[in-house]
C-alpha positions in Angstrom: 156.4 273.9 125.8 155.5 271.1 128.2 157.1 267.8 128.1 153.7 266.1 128.1 153.0 267.6 124.7 156.3 266.1 123.4 155.4 262.8 124.9 152.0 262.7 123.2 153.5 263.7 119.9 156.0 260.9 120.3 153.1 258.4 120.8 151.2 259.7 117.8 154.4 259.5 115.7 154.9 255.9 116.8 151.4 255.0 115.9 151.5 256.6 112.4 155.0 255.3 111.5 154.0 251.9 110.2 150.9 253.0 108.1 153.0 255.8 106.7 155.7 253.4 105.6 153.2 251.0 104.0 151.6 253.9 102.1 155.0 255.1 100.8 156.0 251.6 99.7 152.6 251.0 98.0 152.6 254.4 96.3 156.1 253.8 95.0 155.3 250.3 93.8 152.0 251.1 92.2 152.6 254.7 91.1 149.1 255.4 92.5 148.7 259.1 93.1 146.0 258.7 95.7 148.4 256.7 97.8 151.1 259.2 97.1 148.9 262.1 98.3 147.9 260.1 101.4 151.6 259.5 102.3 152.3 263.2 101.6 149.6 264.2 104.0 150.9 262.0 106.8 154.4 263.4 106.1 153.1 266.9 106.6 151.5 265.7 109.9 154.8 264.3 111.0 156.4 267.8 110.7 154.6 269.4 113.7 154.9 266.1 115.6 158.7 266.1 115.0 159.0 269.8 115.9 157.3 269.2 119.2 159.5 266.2 120.0 162.7 268.2 119.1 161.5 271.1 121.2 161.3 268.6 124.1 164.9 267.6 123.5 165.9 271.3 123.3 164.2 272.0 126.6 166.0 269.0 128.2 169.3 270.2 126.7 168.8 273.7 128.1 167.8 272.5 131.6 170.6 270.0 131.8 173.1 272.3 130.0 174.1 269.8 127.3 175.2 272.0 124.3 175.9 269.0 122.1 172.3 267.8 122.3 171.1 271.4 121.7 173.2 271.8 118.6 172.3 268.5 117.0 168.6 269.1 117.8 168.8 272.2 115.7 170.4 270.2 112.9 167.6 267.7 113.3 165.1 270.5 112.6 166.7 271.0 109.3 166.7 267.3 108.5 163.1 267.0 109.5 162.1 269.9 107.2 164.2 268.5 104.3 162.8 265.0 104.8 159.2 266.4 104.7 160.0 268.3 101.5 161.5 265.2 100.0 158.5 263.1 100.9 156.0 265.6 99.4 158.2 266.0 96.3 155.9 263.5 94.4 152.9 265.7 95.4 154.8 268.7 94.1 155.7 266.8 90.9 159.5 267.1 91.5 161.7 264.4 90.2 164.7 264.2 92.5 166.3 261.1 91.1 168.1 258.1 92.5 171.4 259.8 93.3 169.7 262.5 95.3 167.7 259.9 97.2 170.8 257.9 98.1 172.8 260.9 99.1 169.9 262.3 101.2 169.4 258.9 103.0 173.2 258.7 103.8 173.2 262.3 105.2 170.0 261.6 107.1 171.5 258.5 108.6 174.8 260.2 109.7 172.8 263.0 111.4 170.6 260.5 113.2 173.7 258.5 114.4 175.1 261.8 115.8 171.7 262.5 117.4 171.8 259.1 119.0 175.2 259.8 120.5 173.9 263.1 121.9 170.9 261.4 123.5 173.3 259.0 125.2 174.6 262.0 127.1 171.2 261.9 129.0 172.0 258.5 130.6 172.9 260.0 133.9 169.5 261.7 134.2 167.2 259.2 132.4 169.2 256.0 132.7 168.0 253.1 130.5 165.5 255.2 128.6 168.2 257.5 127.2 170.5 254.5 126.5 167.6 252.7 124.7 166.7 255.7 122.6 170.3 256.6 121.8 171.2 253.1 120.7 168.1 252.7 118.6 168.8 256.1 117.0 172.3 254.9 116.1 170.9 251.7 114.7 168.3 253.6 112.7 170.9 256.0 111.4 172.9 253.0 110.2 169.8 251.6 108.5 169.4 254.9 106.6 173.1 255.3 105.8 173.3 251.8 104.3 170.3 252.7 102.1 169.4 249.0 101.6 168.3 248.5 105.2 166.0 251.5 105.2 163.0 249.2 105.1 163.7 248.4 108.8 163.4 252.0 109.9 159.7 251.7 110.9 160.6 249.1 113.4 163.2 251.3 115.1 161.1 254.4 114.7 158.1 252.9 116.5 160.3 251.7 119.4 162.0 255.1 119.6 158.6 256.9 119.7 157.4 254.8 122.6 160.7 255.3 124.5 160.6 259.0 123.8 157.1 259.3 125.2 158.3 257.6 128.4 161.4 259.8 128.6 159.3 263.0 128.2 156.7 261.9 130.8 159.7 261.2 133.1 161.1 264.6 132.3 157.8 266.2 133.2 158.0 264.7 136.6 161.7 265.2 137.3 162.8 268.4 135.5 159.8 270.7 136.1 
């Protein structure tokens, strides 16, 4: 996989993040099934985007021989799949309950914090881009883990997507 593909996927992900969040909030507030279906469709679109982005990180981890980043990237594949399943659970008419939601947000947050720490390992090669992405991932993970601050995630996710695109474009030039 080329780094340019991961970069473009990060850009699309950054663009879709805010509309997706608005749809999720509106569908939860209004119990409107059309909005729920629309948010589920976007969630399914996020799956291949996220896979491409994570494949970019795996390629970097393999080239730079960073096993910690490689391992946590594989864990993130699982989190991505579970997050997608959770989001489309309304579409599948599954009632997961409040406790399941809270526990999944906390676990999601902890894994993202660890992913942020792994990305910080790229600072020697990518400098400020890696630091920015790593710190924003740690902050985003904290937002998820606290549950109540989850509404701030679209802000960090948009910024992360833009920085990831820059990182992957830089990787295309420097690592290939």
